[in-house]
N, C-alpha and C positions, 0 to 999 in steps of 0.2 A: 580435261580432269583435272583440274584443280578446284571447280566444283564437286567434284563426287567424293574426293579428300575432305573436303570440308564436309561436305554432307555425312558421310561415316563417322568423323570425327563429334562432330553434333550430336548423331544420333548416340554414339560411345556412351556422351555425355551425361546427356539426359539419361540414358539406361543405368549407368550409374548411379544418377543421383537417385534416380527411382530405386533403384536397389536398394543403396545407402537411407534412405528413409524407410524402404519398407520393413529393414533390420533393426533399424536402431533407433525407428521413431513411427510405429505405424499407426499410431493416434493421430499425426498430423492429416492422412490419408484419406481424403473420402470414405465415406460408407460403403459404395458402391465400387471403386477400386478395393477395400477392405477381402469385401466379398470375391471378387475376382481372381483374387491373390491366395485364396482360403483361410484367411484371416476372420478369426469368428467377432461380428460388431457385436459391442454390446450397446443395449438397450440405452439412446440418451431417454436421460431424463431430465426436467426443466430446474434447475437451482432453489433448491427451497429460503421461504426467507427463513432464516432465524426468526423464532419463536419470542418473542419481548417478553418477560416476567411482569405479571400483572403487581405488583408488589413494590417499587421502586422506590429511588428516593435517591439526593442527589447532598453530592458533597462538593463543597467550595475549596481549592486550590487558591491558595494564595495568589495574588497579581502576580507575573513574572513580567521581568521587564528585561530584553532581550539588545544586548546591540548588534545592530547591521553594520557592516562593512564592506567598505570600496575602494579597491587599492590601496590597503590596507591601513585603513583609518576609519573608527565610526563615525557613520552619516548620519546615524536618525539611531533612534530604537522603538522597538515592537515590541508594544504593549498586549498584555492577555492576563484576561480573567475570565477562567474555566469553571464548570463545573461537570462533574462527572456522574454519571446517572449509573448506578446500582444497585444491585437486587439488594432488597434489607436483608439482614439478619448476619449471617458469619459472612457472605462475602463483601459487607458491608464493612467489617473490621479488620477484615483479610488488607479492605483498599486501603484501609487508615493506616493499618501497621508499614503497607506498602508506597505509602506517600511519598519519601525521602529519595525511592529509587523512579516513583512517577513523576516527581519534579524533574529530577536529573534527566530521566528518556525526555524527555517535550525539550525541555530545556538545551540538550544535545543533537537531537532530529533539528528541531524549528531553527536553530543555530546554521546548521550543516546547508540544511534547505536551501536556504536565504543564499549562504555563501556559494554555495553551488550552480547559484543561478539555473535550478529546475523550474519548468515552465510546469503548468501555470505556477508553481510555488505557491509561498505566501498571500498572496495576492487573491487567492480561490480561496474562501472558507470551506468551500465541502471538501476539496480535493484535499487539502489539510488536516481535515477534520477525519476522512478515511485513513488517509497515511499518520497520523497519530493515535487511532485507533489501531490499528496494525501494528505498530511499531509498541504500544502498550502492552496489548495479545502479547506478544513477543515475550517482552518485559517480564510481565508479569502473571500468564498463563492466559489461556481463550475462555472467555465466557466472563469474567469479574466485571468490566463495564461494558456497561448495553450502547451508552452512548457518551460523547461529550459534546457539552453544551456551551456557545461560546457568548457570556456575556457584553466583554470588550474585547473586540478586535479593531487594533491602529497603530498607526507608525507615526510615531513623534519626532519630530526632529531635534535634530542637535542645537543644545543651545538653551 
């Protein structure tokens, strides 16, 4: 008798979960299940690679030295020498005008990333590059910065 009650409760939980997902997040369901439920399935398209502009230039950001804390004390410094790749012309001028905001965003985000100890964190250049591009897109607008190039990125011990 207990097994029957447990099976009924489990079946109710699975049914309720499926109903919840179908009601509030139908895109999480596989296309076959969406079709069975009468939900129109959008054609899946491969994400397009953003088209890189042909005429770009590099803007040198002043070298940044970011203190890294451990247990409330500065243990080392992260030294970053960055180039921003931008489209030549109006976008270049806009990025130069926004440089104080760009530097603030980089410093704030890298400092937070290092202090939160998020993996892979600042030790993975590609991860750091992707996250910084996303944060800079949020800060100054999407499409102004094409790429971030690290000239130097190293940790210098205290002292």
